[in-house]
C-alpha positions as CSV (number, residue, x, y, z in Angstrom):
1,M,16.5,-1.1,22.8
2,E,13.9,1.4,21.4
3,T,15.2,4.0,23.8
4,V,18.8,3.5,22.8
5,I,18.0,3.5,19.0
6,S,15.9,6.6,19.3
7,G,18.8,8.4,20.9
8,F,20.6,8.5,17.5
9,S,19.3,11.4,15.4
10,L,19.9,9.6,12.1
11,A,18.3,6.3,13.2
12,R,14.7,5.4,12.3
13,L,13.4,2.2,13.7
14,D,11.6,0.0,11.1
15,Y,10.8,-2.9,13.5
16,L,11.9,-4.5,16.7
17,E,10.4,-7.8,17.8
18,M,10.9,-10.5,20.4
19,V,10.0,-13.8,18.8
20,D,10.1,-17.5,19.5
21,P,13.3,-18.8,17.8
22,G,11.6,-22.0,16.6
23,T,8.3,-20.6,15.3
24,L,9.1,-16.9,14.8
25,Q,5.8,-16.1,16.6
26,P,5.8,-12.8,18.6
27,L,6.4,-13.1,22.3
28,D,4.7,-10.7,24.9
29,T,7.4,-11.4,27.6
30,A,11.0,-12.6,27.6
31,G,11.4,-16.2,28.3
32,E,14.2,-18.8,28.5
33,R,14.9,-18.5,24.8
34,L,14.0,-15.8,22.3
35,L,15.2,-14.1,19.2
36,V,15.3,-10.3,19.0
37,A,14.8,-9.2,15.4
38,L,15.2,-5.6,14.3
39,A,15.6,-3.3,11.3
40,V,16.8,0.3,11.5
41,Y,17.2,2.9,8.8
42,F,20.2,5.2,8.9
43,D,19.5,7.7,6.2
44,N,18.7,5.5,3.1
45,T,20.5,2.4,4.4
46,R,18.4,-0.3,6.1
47,L,20.3,-2.4,8.6
48,I,18.8,-5.7,9.6
49,D,20.1,-7.9,12.5
50,N,18.9,-10.4,15.0
51,L,20.2,-11.7,18.4
52,H,19.6,-15.2,19.8
53,W,19.0,-15.0,23.6
54,R,19.2,-17.9,26.0
55,E,18.8,-17.5,29.7
56,E,21.7,-19.1,31.5
57,G,20.8,-21.0,34.6
């Protein structure tokens, strides 16, 4: 994700984290469930989003 975001000249990554969706504690590796949280500046506008990920099995 960092590579994709850095490919946009106007984008400036504020943060990008993989966290446990229940505790919001940072994760070192992707697991069965996780939340990707990020914030990106485009000029003076800060966009915040998150994505719930659940491994299908």
